[in-house]
Phi, psi and omega in degrees: 000148175290166180291138183255141180247138174310138174227121172264123174256127180212170180252124181271164179297337188261000184063032187251166177265128187219149175256130184234103184281127173233139172269126177207172182273115194283331185297322187250005179270128179245161176294124178244171174258132180260123177241123177280123186253333173196165178224134178220148184292149173153205184238013189230163172236147179246139169224155173255137180271188174303147182283166172310129182098347176227031187289157171288149186306132183078359188267309183060042175071011182289169187287135170283151166211123183240204178220161183213176177295162184307156179299340181295330187263314178254115186232036178204153179281139172224112179257121185241153167243122171257126185204160178225183174302136185083002178284129180248321178238144178241127183268139180277137179240131174251121171252130185262134176270160172104358173220155187237156167073020166278146177266208180284141175275124175102345175190170187255148168263146183298145178299143172088359188250359188276147179214179179259145171253125184261114179249115178244145187265110174237157175285150174115185182289130173302146175207169176243151176210175175257150191226132175290131180301327181290341181283337180309305179303333185286318178300314182302314181300315172307314184292320177298323175291321178300316179297320177296322187286330177295311185292321178299316184296309180307318176301319181292323176296322175289329181291323176297327180291312180297327174296328180290326188266355181300138173228142184244127177202163181299132178297138177288140183255111178304327181256018178229095189288152181293328182218133176262338193262357183218161174283123183251357185210127177288170176296341184258015174079016179272132175294144167252122192271115177231157178301133178091006175258000190212158176246104183303318180305315173302307188295320174304319174292323170306314185278337174290324169303328177274357178054050191281143179241136184235138181251141183239110185258138179217143181251118180237077178270140179044241188284342187291349178296339185290340177282346189298324179294314172299326179298311183289319185293316181285328168302321174298330179282321193230350181261121178049047187294134185090354181239163179281136186220132168245116177281119169258103189261117173263123180202156179261002182230070184293341180286338182273357179295122179287153177271107179247124177304127185247153182277177179297139177074017179238141180215163175236131180243124183263125177249115187276135186218158176279166179258168181229155181295317188255138177298326171307320177290319178302317185292321185286317176294348173299321176300320180297311177300313179298319175302313181293323179289322182301311180290324180289314192223319188296323175311323179270355188242329180227163179266325179231155171235136176240121183255120194224152175281149180272341187269045176223170173218157177270125184239358172204178185306126165226104190233208186289354173303336186272345186289140179192176178298322179207116181230151180230166180241129178305124173300126180304334187268355188227004195295333175258005184271164183266161191299328173304331183272349178301137175278051181293165172283117188257000181268120179303337183295338183281144169287351178267011185293135173228130181289159184297334186269006180242161173124134177262302180220167174251118188257145179278138182276355188274354181206105184206166180173198175150203178294154176306314177301315178291324174296320179296311179308307181300307186294331180284317174303321182292315179303311175307310179304322180292328178294320182290318179296314178301321181295324181273003179072032180228146180238122174307145184304321180239037167054236186289333174298318179300311183290330177295319182286322179294325179289314187288346173282324179265352175228087189299134176292152184268355178203143180238131177264133182291172182291359167303335178272001185198093187221154178231093185293329182294314184278326199239353179071209179225084178291155187292342175292340184264102178294324181219147169244115195259322187224111190225153184295144178263121175312133183203167174253100182309311180304324184283340181263318185291149175056029172226000000 
């Protein structure tokens, strides 16, 4: 039989296979049993050499020092003890990765007796065996073949993934604006979302890759719970179709929440809250509730929040095109008006006060949202402002909507929704500038609903 070289088989903390070259004396080395005694992170491996009484010539039990593959391959410390019967003391050997061709530290090994020790990482108990030197090239070849097959497989997977997401659509034209009849960009470079200004297929794919979850908050307090069924049914048809949605229903009548079939990845959560005598108080406390629940649970459950009124219905697509860090919706009654005509709070005593020479747009309080972090900041600020107003004996003219407009004036939204996303066809008809009516008011008797 040919000469055999000792081979220690062990398991690294990283579960990788590595080759560790060591120089040692073949005449005095015997097949030993290896016991792994510790593992620690780093770029080196520790071994114990032959015991006292079985030293390699000229070694005298001194510390072995070898070389190994670069640290990119071996990235952990493995400390071993190799011993046999009659071993009394074990000498520690520390091997440093990243350099090659060094011999024993402290003494020399006779020329021509250096060989390789192959250390392979397997799960299970480490053990020692002997290895024919001629088998080593075959093992190297097998590992190279395995690595090539793995890389090829991963490349094919990536290629298939790219093929799945490949999209064909009309090229955007720099000199051809999407709409000539409306403003599509604010002075602070926030897009204004109208039909014809976005490609929903592109957007759906981008948000799908992010695995986005959207929360939709709605308040169904007192008799307003009667609007909830139509709201949820139309939301299932038009709101964030194809994406994960959580409906958060705030109500004082949880038993009256209707059972509406929901699509895959969509769920409804009922949050029981108290009611208030005046509808104005219900409206204003909405900011407090959204702020509190954003901190307590929404931050941990969804990526975006959309805050909507319940006495509405979805009549056309409302999707991920609305999502941004912070968005507001243009009021259908003021989208073409001058700032002087806006019904801002004009009394300086109120925290919602806006001077007549300020203002960008008038935003509707019935549809706003953004990331959970930004919605939390907005609702918390509005709630705190209303608390101050109450302490000062004043109530803003349009309650929480007045404070919303004040906040969005000084904290510019990153996206603005056109009146397509908030419309009352009974009052305003259907002007040609509105290509679609997406979220519309439901006819109702306000006096019969409010305060009851």
